[in-house]
C-alpha positions as CSV (number, residue, x, y, z in Angstrom):
1,M,0.0,0.0,0.0
2,S,1.7,3.2,-1.2
3,S,1.3,6.6,0.4
4,L,0.7,9.9,-1.3
5,R,2.3,13.2,-0.2
6,A,0.8,16.6,-1.0
7,T,0.8,20.2,0.3
8,F,-2.4,22.1,0.8
9,P,-3.2,25.7,1.9
10,V,-4.7,26.1,5.4
11,L,-6.9,29.0,6.4
12,H,-7.0,30.9,9.7
13,L,-3.5,29.9,11.0
14,H,-2.3,32.6,13.3
15,C,0.0,31.1,15.9
16,A,2.1,28.1,17.0
17,A,-0.9,26.8,19.0
18,C,-3.0,26.9,15.8
19,V,-0.3,24.8,14.1
20,K,-0.3,22.2,16.8
21,A,-4.1,22.0,16.8
22,V,-4.3,21.3,13.1
23,E,-1.4,18.8,13.2
24,D,-3.0,16.9,16.1
25,A,-6.3,16.8,14.3
26,I,-4.8,15.4,11.1
27,R,-2.3,13.1,12.8
28,S,-5.0,11.4,14.9
29,L,-6.8,10.1,11.8
30,Q,-6.2,6.5,10.8
31,G,-4.5,6.4,7.4
32,V,-2.4,9.5,7.9
33,V,1.3,8.7,7.8
34,G,2.7,12.1,8.7
35,V,1.9,15.8,8.7
36,A,3.8,19.0,9.0
37,V,1.9,22.4,9.2
38,N,3.9,25.5,8.3
39,L,2.7,28.7,9.9
40,A,4.7,31.0,7.7
41,A,3.5,29.4,4.5
42,S,-0.1,28.7,5.9
43,S,0.1,25.2,4.5
44,A,0.0,21.6,5.5
45,T,2.1,18.9,4.0
46,I,0.3,15.6,4.5
47,E,1.4,12.0,3.7
48,Y,-1.6,9.7,3.7
49,L,-2.9,6.3,2.5
50,P,-5.6,7.1,-0.1
51,E,-7.1,3.5,0.3
52,K,-7.7,4.2,4.0
53,I,-8.6,7.9,4.2
54,S,-9.9,10.6,1.8
55,L,-8.9,14.2,1.6
56,H,-12.5,15.2,2.4
57,R,-12.3,13.3,5.7
58,I,-9.1,15.1,6.6
59,R,-10.6,18.4,5.7
60,K,-13.6,17.8,8.0
61,A,-11.3,17.0,10.9
62,V,-9.5,20.3,10.3
63,Q,-12.7,22.2,10.0
64,A,-13.9,20.7,13.3
65,K,-11.0,22.5,14.9
66,G,-12.0,25.9,13.5
67,Y,-9.7,26.0,10.5
68,D,-10.0,25.0,6.8
69,L,-7.9,22.8,4.4
70,L,-8.3,23.8,0.8
71,I,-8.0,20.4,-0.9
72,E,-9.5,21.7,-4.1
73,E,-6.4,23.8,-4.7
74,T,-4.1,20.7,-5.0
75,G,-1.7,21.1,-7.9
76,S,-2.6,24.7,-8.5
77,L,0.0,26.9,-6.7
78,E,-1.2,30.0,-8.7
79,A,-4.7,29.5,-7.3
80,A,-3.4,29.1,-3.8
81,E,-1.4,32.3,-4.1
82,R,-4.4,34.2,-5.5
83,M,-6.4,33.0,-2.5
84,K,-3.7,34.3,-0.1
85,D,-3.7,37.6,-1.9
86,D,-7.5,37.8,-1.6
87,E,-7.2,37.1,2.1
88,R,-4.7,39.9,2.5
89,R,-7.0,42.3,0.7
90,K,-9.9,41.4,3.0
91,L,-7.7,41.8,6.0
92,K,-6.6,45.2,4.9
93,D,-10.2,46.3,4.5
94,R,-11.1,45.1,7.9
95,T,-8.1,46.8,9.4
96,I,-9.0,50.1,7.9
97,A,-12.6,49.8,9.0
98,A,-11.6,48.8,12.6
99,T,-9.1,51.7,12.8
100,A,-11.7,54.2,11.6
101,L,-14.3,53.1,14.1
102,S,-11.8,52.8,17.0
103,L,-10.5,56.4,16.5
104,P,-13.6,58.1,17.9
105,T,-13.6,55.9,21.0
106,V,-10.0,56.8,21.7
107,I,-10.7,60.6,21.2
108,I,-13.8,60.4,23.5
109,S,-11.9,58.5,26.2
110,M,-9.0,60.9,26.2
111,F,-10.7,64.3,25.8
112,F,-14.5,64.1,26.0
113,M,-15.5,61.7,28.8
114,D,-17.5,64.5,30.4
115,I,-19.9,65.1,27.5
116,P,-23.4,63.7,27.7
117,F,-23.7,60.0,26.7
118,A,-20.0,59.7,26.3
119,G,-20.1,56.0,27.4
120,E,-23.0,55.3,25.1
121,W,-21.2,56.8,22.1
122,M,-18.2,54.7,22.8
123,W,-20.4,51.6,23.2
124,A,-21.9,52.4,19.8
125,F,-18.6,52.7,18.0
126,A,-16.9,49.7,19.8
127,T,-19.7,47.2,19.2
128,P,-19.3,46.8,15.4
129,V,-15.6,46.5,15.8
130,V,-15.8,43.8,18.5
131,F,-18.6,41.7,17.2
132,G,-18.5,42.6,13.5
133,L,-14.9,43.1,12.4
134,G,-13.6,40.9,15.3
135,K,-16.3,38.2,15.2
136,D,-13.9,35.6,13.7
137,F,-11.9,35.6,16.9
138,F,-14.9,34.6,18.9
139,I,-16.2,32.1,16.4
140,R,-12.9,30.3,16.2
141,A,-12.3,30.5,19.9
142,G,-15.7,29.0,20.6
143,R,-15.1,26.1,18.2
144,Q,-11.7,25.4,19.8
145,L,-13.1,25.6,23.3
146,R,-15.9,23.1,22.5
147,R,-13.1,20.6,21.5
148,G,-10.8,21.3,24.4
149,A,-8.3,23.3,22.3
150,A,-6.9,26.9,22.7
151,S,-5.0,29.3,20.5
152,M,-4.3,33.0,20.1
153,D,-7.9,33.4,19.1
154,T,-8.8,32.2,22.7
155,L,-6.5,34.9,24.2
156,V,-8.0,37.7,22.0
157,A,-11.6,36.6,22.5
158,L,-11.2,36.3,26.2
159,S,-9.4,39.6,26.8
160,V,-11.6,41.6,24.4
161,G,-14.8,39.9,25.7
162,V,-13.9,40.6,29.3
163,A,-13.1,44.3,28.6
164,Y,-16.3,44.8,26.6
165,L,-18.7,43.0,29.0
166,F,-17.1,44.7,32.0
167,S,-17.7,48.1,30.3
168,V,-21.3,47.3,29.4
169,F,-22.0,46.3,33.0
170,S,-20.4,49.4,34.4
171,L,-22.3,51.6,31.9
172,L,-25.7,50.0,32.7
173,F,-25.2,49.4,36.4
174,P,-22.9,52.2,37.7
175,D,-24.6,52.1,41.2
176,F,-23.2,48.6,41.8
177,W,-19.7,50.1,41.9
178,L,-20.6,53.4,43.5
179,A,-22.1,51.5,46.4
180,R,-18.8,49.9,47.0
181,G,-16.8,53.1,46.8
182,I,-15.5,52.4,43.3
183,R,-15.7,54.8,40.4
184,P,-17.2,52.9,37.5
185,H,-14.8,52.5,34.5
186,V,-15.5,51.6,30.9
187,Y,-12.9,50.1,28.5
188,F,-14.7,50.2,25.2
189,E,-11.7,52.0,23.6
190,T,-9.4,49.2,24.9
191,A,-11.6,46.4,23.4
192,S,-11.9,48.3,20.1
193,V,-8.3,49.3,19.7
194,I,-7.0,45.8,20.6
195,I,-9.0,44.4,17.7
196,A,-7.7,47.1,15.4
197,F,-4.1,46.6,16.5
198,I,-4.3,42.8,16.1
199,L,-5.8,43.1,12.7
200,L,-3.2,45.7,11.7
201,G,-0.4,43.4,13.0
202,R,-1.8,40.4,11.1
203,W,-2.1,42.4,7.9
204,L,1.5,43.6,8.2
205,E,2.6,40.1,9.1
206,E,0.8,38.6,6.2
207,R,2.4,41.1,3.8
208,A,5.8,40.2,5.2
209,K,5.1,36.5,5.1
210,G,4.1,36.9,1.5
211,S,7.6,38.3,0.9
212,T,9.1,35.1,2.3
213,S,7.5,33.1,-0.5
214,S,8.7,35.4,-3.2
215,S,11.0,32.7,-4.6
216,I,7.9,30.5,-5.3
217,K,6.2,33.4,-7.0
218,K,9.2,34.1,-9.1
219,L,9.4,30.5,-10.2
220,M,5.7,30.4,-11.1
221,G,6.1,33.6,-13.0
222,L,8.6,31.9,-15.3
223,R,6.0,29.9,-17.1
224,P,4.5,31.5,-20.2
225,K,0.7,31.4,-20.8
226,T,0.8,30.6,-24.5
227,V,3.1,28.8,-27.0
228,T,3.5,28.6,-30.8
229,L,3.0,25.1,-32.1
230,A,4.5,24.1,-35.5
231,L,2.0,21.7,-37.1
232,A,2.9,18.9,-39.5
233,D,1.4,20.9,-42.5
234,G,3.6,23.9,-41.8
235,Q,1.0,26.0,-40.0
236,L,1.9,27.9,-36.8
237,V,-0.8,27.9,-34.2
238,Q,-0.8,29.7,-30.9
239,V,-2.3,27.7,-28.0
240,G,-2.4,27.8,-24.2
241,V,0.5,26.0,-22.5
242,E,-1.8,23.5,-20.9
243,Q,-2.7,22.2,-24.4
244,V,0.9,21.2,-25.3
245,A,1.4,17.4,-25.4
246,A,4.6,15.3,-25.5
247,G,5.6,15.0,-29.1
248,D,4.4,18.4,-30.2
249,V,6.9,20.7,-32.0
250,V,7.2,24.1,-30.5
251,L,8.6,27.3,-32.1
252,V,10.6,29.6,-29.9
253,K,11.1,33.1,-31.1
254,P,13.8,35.6,-29.8
255,G,13.1,36.8,-26.3
256,E,10.4,34.2,-25.6
257,K,10.2,32.0,-22.5
258,I,10.3,28.2,-23.2
259,A,7.1,26.6,-22.1
260,V,7.9,22.9,-21.6
261,D,10.9,20.6,-21.5
262,G,12.2,19.1,-24.8
263,A,15.0,18.6,-27.3
264,V,16.0,21.0,-30.1
265,T,15.0,19.7,-33.5
266,E,15.9,22.7,-35.7
267,G,17.9,25.9,-35.4
268,S,20.1,27.1,-32.6
269,S,20.3,29.9,-30.0
270,Y,21.7,30.9,-26.7
271,V,19.3,30.3,-23.8
272,D,19.4,32.0,-20.4
273,E,19.0,29.2,-17.8
274,S,20.0,31.4,-14.8
275,M,16.5,31.2,-13.2
276,I,16.9,27.4,-12.8
277,S,20.6,26.8,-12.5
278,G,21.7,30.1,-11.0
279,E,24.4,30.4,-13.7
280,P,24.4,33.8,-15.4
281,V,26.1,32.7,-18.7
282,P,23.7,31.8,-21.5
283,V,24.0,28.2,-22.8
284,L,24.2,27.4,-26.6
285,K,21.4,25.1,-27.7
286,Q,21.8,23.2,-30.9
287,K,20.1,20.1,-32.4
288,H,19.5,17.4,-29.8
289,E,20.3,19.7,-26.9
290,K,17.8,19.7,-24.0
291,V,15.8,22.9,-23.2
292,Y,13.7,23.5,-20.1
293,A,10.5,25.3,-19.2
294,G,10.9,28.7,-17.7
295,T,14.3,29.5,-19.4
296,I,14.5,32.4,-21.8
297,N,15.6,32.3,-25.4
298,Q,18.0,35.0,-26.5
299,K,18.4,36.3,-30.0
300,G,18.1,33.2,-32.2
301,S,15.0,31.1,-33.1
302,F,14.6,27.4,-32.9
303,R,12.1,24.5,-32.8
304,F,12.1,21.7,-30.2
305,M,10.0,18.6,-29.6
306,A,8.1,18.6,-26.3
307,E,9.1,15.7,-24.0
308,K,7.8,16.7,-20.6
309,V,4.8,19.0,-20.1
310,G,2.7,20.3,-17.1
311,A,3.7,18.8,-13.8
312,E,6.5,16.7,-15.4
313,T,8.7,19.6,-16.3
314,L,11.9,20.4,-14.5
315,L,10.5,23.8,-13.4
316,A,7.4,22.1,-12.0
317,H,9.6,19.7,-10.1
318,I,11.7,22.5,-8.7
319,I,8.5,24.4,-7.6
320,R,7.1,21.3,-5.9
321,M,10.5,20.6,-4.3
322,V,10.9,24.2,-3.0
323,Q,7.3,24.3,-1.7
324,D,7.7,20.9,0.1
325,A,11.0,22.0,1.6
326,Q,9.6,25.3,2.8
327,G,6.7,23.4,4.4
328,S,9.1,21.0,6.2
329,K,10.2,21.5,9.8
330,A,13.7,21.9,11.2
331,P,14.6,19.7,14.2
332,V,14.7,22.8,16.4
333,Q,11.0,23.4,15.7
334,K,10.1,20.3,17.8
335,L,11.0,22.3,20.9
336,V,8.7,25.2,19.8
337,D,5.9,22.8,19.1
338,K,6.1,21.4,22.6
339,V,6.1,24.9,24.1
340,A,3.1,25.9,22.0
341,G,1.1,23.0,23.3
342,V,1.0,24.4,26.8
343,F,1.6,28.1,26.1
344,V,-2.0,29.3,25.8
345,P,-3.3,27.5,28.9
346,A,-0.3,28.8,30.8
347,V,-0.9,32.4,29.8
348,V,-4.6,32.2,30.9
349,G,-3.4,30.8,34.2
350,I,-0.9,33.7,34.6
351,A,-3.6,36.2,33.7
352,L,-5.9,34.8,36.4
353,V,-3.1,34.8,39.0
354,A,-2.4,38.5,38.1
355,L,-6.1,39.3,38.6
356,A,-6.2,37.4,41.9
357,A,-3.0,39.0,43.2
358,W,-4.5,42.5,42.6
359,L,-7.7,41.6,44.5
360,L,-5.8,39.9,47.3
361,V,-3.5,43.0,47.8
362,G,-6.0,45.8,47.3
363,G,-9.4,44.2,47.7
364,V,-12.4,45.0,45.5
365,G,-11.1,48.5,45.0
366,E,-8.3,47.2,42.9
367,L,-10.6,45.3,40.6
368,P,-10.1,47.8,37.7
369,H,-6.3,47.5,37.9
370,G,-6.6,43.7,38.2
371,L,-8.9,43.6,35.2
372,L,-6.5,45.7,33.2
373,A,-3.6,43.4,34.2
374,F,-5.7,40.3,33.2
375,V,-6.5,41.7,29.8
376,T,-3.0,43.0,29.1
377,V,-1.4,39.6,30.0
378,L,-3.7,37.8,27.6
379,I,-3.0,40.2,24.8
380,I,0.8,40.7,25.1
381,A,1.6,37.0,25.5
382,C,0.6,36.0,22.0
383,P,2.6,33.0,20.7
384,C,2.7,34.4,17.1
385,A,6.4,35.4,17.2
386,L,7.3,32.0,18.7
387,G,5.4,30.2,15.9
388,L,6.9,32.3,13.1
389,A,10.5,32.2,14.4
390,T,11.6,29.0,12.6
391,P,9.4,28.6,9.5
392,T,9.9,32.1,8.2
393,A,13.7,31.7,8.3
394,I,13.4,28.3,6.7
395,M,11.2,29.6,3.9
396,V,13.5,32.5,3.1
397,G,16.6,30.3,3.3
398,I,15.3,27.6,1.0
399,G,13.8,30.2,-1.4
400,R,17.2,32.0,-1.5
401,A,18.9,28.7,-2.2
402,A,16.5,27.9,-5.1
403,E,17.3,31.3,-6.7
404,Q,21.0,30.2,-6.5
405,G,20.3,26.9,-8.3
406,I,20.4,24.9,-5.0
407,L,17.4,22.8,-4.4
408,I,17.0,21.7,-0.7
409,K,14.6,18.9,-0.1
410,D,13.9,19.6,3.6
411,A,14.6,21.9,6.5
412,E,16.8,19.3,8.3
413,S,19.3,19.2,5.4
414,L,19.5,23.0,5.5
415,E,20.0,23.0,9.3
416,T,22.6,20.2,9.2
417,A,24.7,21.6,6.3
418,R,26.4,24.1,8.7
419,K,27.9,21.3,10.7
420,I,29.7,19.6,7.7
421,S,33.3,18.7,8.6
422,A,34.0,16.3,5.7
423,V,33.0,16.4,2.0
424,V,33.2,13.3,-0.1
425,L,33.2,13.8,-3.8
426,D,32.5,11.3,-6.6
427,K,34.6,11.8,-9.7
428,T,32.5,11.5,-12.8
429,G,29.9,14.3,-13.1
430,V,31.0,15.9,-9.8
431,I,34.6,16.8,-10.2
432,T,34.6,16.2,-13.9
433,E,32.1,17.5,-16.5
434,G,30.2,14.2,-16.6
435,K,30.4,14.2,-20.4
436,P,32.7,11.3,-21.1
437,T,34.0,10.7,-24.6
438,V,36.2,8.0,-26.1
439,A,39.7,9.4,-26.6
440,A,41.2,6.3,-28.2
441,A,40.7,2.5,-28.6
442,W,43.3,-0.2,-28.9
443,W,42.6,-3.8,-30.1
444,A,44.5,-6.9,-29.1
445,T,44.9,-8.0,-32.8
446,G,45.2,-6.1,-36.0
447,D,42.5,-8.1,-37.8
448,S,40.1,-5.4,-39.0
449,D,37.3,-7.8,-39.9
450,S,37.5,-9.4,-36.4
451,N,37.8,-6.0,-34.7
452,S,34.7,-4.7,-36.6
453,R,32.7,-7.7,-35.4
454,Q,34.0,-7.3,-31.8
455,A,33.1,-3.6,-31.9
456,S,29.5,-4.5,-32.8
457,I,29.4,-6.9,-29.8
458,L,30.9,-4.2,-27.5
459,R,28.3,-1.7,-28.7
460,S,25.5,-4.2,-28.2
461,L,26.6,-4.7,-24.6
462,E,27.1,-1.1,-23.7
463,V,23.8,0.2,-25.1
464,Q,22.0,-1.9,-22.4
465,S,23.9,-0.2,-19.6
466,E,22.9,3.1,-18.0
467,H,26.4,4.0,-17.0
468,P,27.8,7.3,-18.6
469,L,31.0,5.5,-19.6
470,A,29.0,2.8,-21.4
471,E,27.0,5.5,-23.2
472,A,30.2,7.1,-24.4
473,V,31.5,3.7,-25.7
474,A,28.1,3.0,-27.4
475,Q,28.2,6.4,-29.0
476,Y,31.8,6.0,-30.3
477,F,30.8,2.8,-32.1
478,A,27.4,4.1,-33.2
479,D,28.1,3.1,-36.8
480,K,28.4,-0.6,-35.9
481,P,25.4,-2.9,-36.2
482,L,23.8,-4.3,-33.1
483,C,23.9,-7.9,-32.1
484,A,21.4,-10.0,-30.1
485,V,22.6,-10.2,-26.6
486,A,21.4,-13.0,-24.2
487,A,21.9,-13.5,-20.5
488,F,22.8,-9.8,-19.9
489,E,24.1,-9.0,-16.4
490,N,25.1,-5.8,-14.8
491,F,27.7,-5.9,-12.0
492,A,27.4,-2.7,-10.0
493,G,30.6,-0.6,-10.0
494,K,32.4,-3.1,-12.3
495,G,30.7,-3.5,-15.7
496,V,28.5,-5.8,-17.7
497,K,28.4,-9.3,-19.1
498,G,26.4,-10.8,-22.0
499,T,26.3,-13.7,-24.4
500,V,26.4,-13.3,-28.2
501,D,26.2,-16.4,-30.4
502,G,26.9,-18.6,-27.3
503,Q,30.1,-16.8,-26.4
504,A,30.3,-14.7,-23.1
505,Y,31.7,-11.2,-23.3
506,F,32.6,-8.6,-20.6
507,A,32.9,-4.8,-20.7
508,G,34.0,-2.8,-17.7
509,S,36.8,-2.2,-15.3
510,A,40.0,-4.1,-14.6
511,R,38.5,-5.5,-11.5
512,L,35.8,-7.2,-13.6
513,L,38.5,-8.9,-15.7
514,A,40.4,-9.9,-12.5
515,D,37.3,-11.4,-10.9
516,N,36.8,-13.6,-13.9
517,R,40.5,-14.4,-14.3
518,I,40.8,-13.0,-17.8
519,A,44.3,-12.5,-19.2
520,V,45.6,-9.2,-20.4
521,D,48.5,-9.1,-22.9
522,E,51.5,-6.9,-22.1
523,R,50.9,-4.3,-24.8
524,L,47.4,-3.5,-23.6
525,A,48.5,-3.5,-19.9
526,D,51.2,-0.9,-20.8
527,M,48.6,1.2,-22.6
528,A,46.4,1.0,-19.5
529,K,49.2,2.5,-17.4
530,T,49.6,5.4,-19.9
531,V,45.8,6.0,-19.9
532,A,45.8,6.2,-16.1
533,A,48.8,8.5,-16.0
534,Q,46.8,10.9,-18.2
535,A,43.8,10.9,-15.7
536,K,41.7,9.0,-18.3
537,T,39.5,6.0,-17.5
538,A,40.2,2.6,-18.9
539,V,37.2,0.4,-20.1
540,W,38.1,-3.2,-21.0
541,F,36.4,-5.5,-23.5
542,A,37.0,-9.2,-23.2
543,D,35.7,-12.7,-23.9
544,E,36.0,-15.4,-21.3
545,K,39.7,-16.0,-21.8
546,R,41.5,-12.7,-22.8
547,A,41.1,-9.0,-23.2
548,L,40.1,-8.0,-26.7
549,A,40.3,-4.2,-26.5
550,L,41.1,-1.2,-24.3
551,I,39.1,2.0,-24.6
552,A,40.4,5.3,-23.1
553,I,37.6,7.6,-21.8
554,D,38.3,11.2,-21.3
555,D,36.2,13.3,-19.0
556,K,37.5,16.9,-18.4
557,I,37.8,18.3,-14.9
558,K,35.3,21.2,-14.5
559,E,36.8,24.7,-14.5
560,T,35.1,25.5,-11.2
561,S,36.1,22.3,-9.4
562,R,39.6,23.3,-8.2
563,A,38.4,26.6,-6.8
564,A,35.4,25.0,-5.1
565,I,37.6,22.3,-3.5
566,R,39.9,25.0,-2.2
567,Q,37.0,27.0,-0.8
568,L,35.8,23.9,1.1
569,R,39.2,23.3,2.6
570,D,39.6,26.9,3.5
571,A,36.3,26.6,5.4
572,G,37.8,23.9,7.5
573,M,36.3,20.9,5.8
574,A,38.3,17.7,4.9
575,V,37.8,16.8,1.2
576,Y,37.9,13.2,-0.1
577,L,37.7,11.7,-3.6
578,L,35.7,8.5,-3.7
579,T,35.5,6.7,-7.1
580,G,35.0,3.4,-8.7
581,D,37.8,4.3,-11.1
582,S,41.3,2.8,-11.0
583,A,43.7,3.9,-8.3
584,A,46.1,5.5,-10.9
585,T,43.3,7.6,-12.5
586,A,42.0,8.6,-9.1
587,K,45.5,9.6,-8.0
588,E,45.9,11.9,-11.1
589,V,42.5,13.5,-10.6
590,A,43.2,14.1,-6.9
591,A,46.6,15.6,-7.7
592,A,45.0,17.9,-10.4
593,T,42.4,19.2,-7.9
594,D,44.7,19.3,-4.9
595,I,42.7,16.6,-3.0
596,H,45.0,14.8,-0.5
597,D,42.8,11.8,0.4
598,F,41.1,9.4,-2.1
599,C,39.6,6.0,-2.3
600,A,39.6,4.2,-5.6
601,E,38.0,1.1,-7.2
602,A,35.1,1.5,-4.7
603,L,31.9,-0.5,-5.3
604,P,28.5,1.0,-4.2
605,Q,28.4,-0.7,-0.8
606,Q,32.1,0.2,-0.3
607,K,31.3,3.8,-0.9
608,A,28.6,3.7,1.8
609,D,31.1,1.9,4.2
610,F,33.6,4.7,3.5
611,I,31.0,7.3,4.6
612,R,30.2,5.2,7.7
613,R,33.9,5.0,8.6
614,L,34.2,8.8,8.5
615,Q,31.1,9.2,10.6
616,G,32.6,6.8,13.1
617,E,35.5,9.2,13.4
618,G,33.0,11.9,14.6
619,K,32.8,13.7,11.3
620,V,29.6,15.2,9.8
621,V,29.8,13.9,6.3
622,A,28.4,15.4,3.1
623,M,28.4,13.0,0.1
624,V,28.3,14.5,-3.4
625,G,27.3,12.2,-6.3
626,D,25.4,11.9,-9.5
627,G,25.0,8.3,-10.3
628,V,22.9,5.2,-9.4
629,N,26.1,3.7,-7.9
630,D,26.3,6.7,-5.5
631,S,22.8,6.3,-4.0
632,A,23.8,4.0,-1.1
633,A,26.5,6.5,-0.1
634,L,24.1,9.4,-0.5
635,A,21.6,7.7,1.8
636,Q,24.3,7.0,4.4
637,A,25.7,10.6,4.5
638,D,24.5,13.2,7.0
639,V,24.0,15.6,4.1
640,S,23.5,14.2,0.7
641,I,24.1,16.3,-2.4
642,A,23.2,15.3,-5.9
643,M,24.3,16.9,-9.2
644,G,21.3,18.1,-11.2
645,K,22.5,16.5,-14.4
646,G,22.9,13.1,-12.7
647,S,20.5,10.2,-12.3
648,D,16.9,10.5,-11.0
649,V,17.8,7.9,-8.3
650,A,20.6,10.0,-6.9
651,I,18.4,13.2,-7.0
652,D,15.5,11.4,-5.2
653,V,17.8,10.1,-2.4
654,A,19.7,13.4,-1.9
655,G,18.7,16.1,0.5
656,M,20.1,18.8,-1.8
657,T,20.4,19.0,-5.5
658,I,22.8,21.4,-7.4
659,V,20.9,22.1,-10.6
660,S,23.9,23.3,-12.5
661,S,26.2,20.5,-11.2
662,D,28.7,23.2,-10.2
663,L,30.7,22.3,-7.1
664,S,31.1,26.0,-6.2
665,K,27.5,26.0,-5.1
666,I,28.3,23.7,-2.1
667,P,30.3,26.4,-0.1
668,A,27.4,28.7,-0.8
669,A,24.9,26.1,0.6
670,V,27.0,25.7,3.7
671,Q,27.2,29.5,4.2
672,L,23.4,29.8,3.7
673,S,22.8,27.1,6.3
674,K,25.0,29.0,8.8
675,Q,23.1,32.2,8.1
676,T,19.7,30.6,8.4
677,V,20.4,28.8,11.7
678,S,21.8,32.0,13.1
679,V,18.6,33.9,12.2
680,I,16.5,31.1,13.7
681,R,18.4,31.4,16.9
682,Q,18.0,35.2,16.9
683,N,14.2,34.8,16.3
684,L,13.7,32.2,19.0
685,F,15.8,34.3,21.5
686,W,13.8,37.4,21.0
687,A,10.4,35.5,20.9
688,F,11.2,33.9,24.3
689,A,12.8,37.1,25.7
690,Y,9.8,39.2,24.7
691,N,7.4,37.0,26.7
692,L,9.7,36.6,29.7
693,I,9.9,40.4,29.9
694,A,6.5,41.5,28.7
695,V,4.3,39.1,30.8
696,P,5.5,40.3,34.2
697,V,5.3,43.9,33.2
698,A,1.8,43.3,31.8
699,A,0.8,41.7,35.1
700,G,1.8,44.9,37.0
701,A,5.2,43.9,38.4
702,L,6.5,47.5,38.0
703,Y,3.4,49.1,39.7
704,A,4.8,48.8,43.2
705,F,8.0,50.5,42.2
706,N,7.0,53.4,39.9
707,G,3.2,53.1,39.5
708,F,3.5,51.9,35.9
709,L,0.7,49.7,34.6
710,L,0.9,48.7,30.9
711,N,-2.1,49.9,28.9
712,P,-3.8,47.0,27.0
713,M,-3.8,49.0,23.8
714,L,-0.1,49.3,23.9
715,A,0.1,45.6,24.6
716,G,-1.7,44.9,21.4
717,G,0.7,47.1,19.5
718,A,3.7,45.4,21.2
719,M,2.3,42.0,20.3
720,A,2.0,42.9,16.7
721,L,5.5,44.4,16.5
722,S,7.0,41.2,18.1
723,S,5.6,39.1,15.2
724,L,6.6,41.6,12.6
725,S,10.1,41.9,13.9
726,V,10.6,38.1,13.6
727,V,9.4,38.1,10.0
728,C,11.5,41.1,9.1
729,N,14.6,39.5,10.7
730,S,14.1,36.4,8.6
731,L,13.7,38.5,5.4
732,R,17.3,39.8,6.0
733,L,18.5,36.5,4.6
734,R,17.4,37.5,1.2
735,W,20.1,40.2,1.0
736,K,23.0,38.4,2.8
737,A,26.1,37.6,0.7
738,L,26.9,34.0,0.1
């Protein structure tokens, strides 16, 4: 039974307690494998078993808690963003209206309390604010209370409700207080302004949170709405991008964005791929070259055949990956979630203690002060800042990485990257360009007819292998006819074996020949030493008895590899070369890139064992690979990094993917990790410090010393500013140098 994983927008999330309530509601359902709710993104990433539970059932569970899950928006990020924009516009309108109605109550309370019917006028202005513009607080708090839950809405509804009802009672029954020697007070302006301040804070917070997801919006904006199809009869037809199917031929004019993934069939041009790879230099695209959705054509014009459309394109994959990563939780968030679970009940308890303390010290005469302390504690101790501290930083950090061509699968990978002390690099496609070509081939005999037949057999073996070196050999002998191969076998990290006309043949490394006790003549053995000394890779072809040919594969070292490796070492990381290639070739590549430690002729499991050995020495290990044979090592590493031009298996296993396959992006990823974790720590410190300082002051701790009692209206403003400061601090990551 396979599970599905998807991300959905969630409405009415306002604090860490809201996040916990939604997570608990979903996690308690049978058939749900896992759930992570992100306050900053207002989204829930859910892994579930569709055979056991439906999305509608999950949505009902969320609605029962006073929130909503928009399952109909699945797969439509644009629709979700439009929904969030609409919510922000409505919040802005409510904020303006609440401010306009609150202003008269403040003016009357400050300057005109002696005019006739002053209390009634304030009552009239405050009522639509509290029960009209602020009704959602009471509705959600009521739903949560009926189910034994509590959140920021509970704090707001309780504080505003108490202030409003106390004011109504004092206005209608002033004699009750006068008989006890207490001057009746009304706090309509407090109730009204608290609602206005909280709405203002949320609006500003939502605008700032919208900025944290700017990377997603940028990526979505890369997709053109229409494309030009070249039909078989020569006609050019403009259609919507959703109508393009695999196999269609698309015409790309100068300056246009490419709509889907495909391969060039006619013409050539330079294409700007910086929005996906982070590389600023345009790439020349000629016949058979791959092009990707969202990239921008330069001056030339060309046609290409669509291969991947819609959700299958690289751009769509990147958007999903970034969205999922932004919705994931960093390990440090677990502590915040535990605190959030008890935060609201604890605050209500503190507020009640503050009220009781005032009454015990001063009697009934201190009820107004105790009531103000009660309301102020409830308002100022909002857990919003606490809930936003980690997810906003994670969203900005992962979005910033995506803009640099670094795709990070989850928050844990981003957080762990700063601790890397050892980096293990595969050779092919990581240090080298990953475009192997045959430099030369030597045959054991000079019989041209025999060699031609053997070349056909070699090609027939290699076309069935997915290894890049095999592909290079098959391409080199592309003019040779294919033979029927029986009993084909693939030996991971060594090569392949197959039977042609009843005779067994081998193609692969020297180890494959040694394992099968195949003889190598002296001339080919000497040539192999020369090949290794030139940092080329040797591929052997043999029958069951002797080596028939030696093929030299050349794969150039990337121009950026040496500088990137130097940067890693300068940052205090040990760098290792781990390859399945021969020891001689590995030694030459290591020397050329100034790597001091290497391990050669490593099979897939030996690569994983090498990672495990380094971890046993106390190192935090990052493995960088691009092939199927690297997947075990990638899975073992603390941080796994795949090259974007490598195999799908490696990319699926890895926690990070470098789209451009440029090693220089790894130091940038490590630096971004350090910056993000630093911002998270700052956010959490200020969120906790704010409550540790603000709650005692709100309860009246300073009153005995200097007569200061915090006004609830100021508490509302302070609460809004605390959340906004956390979001703005996270946004600083967007402009930090990498």
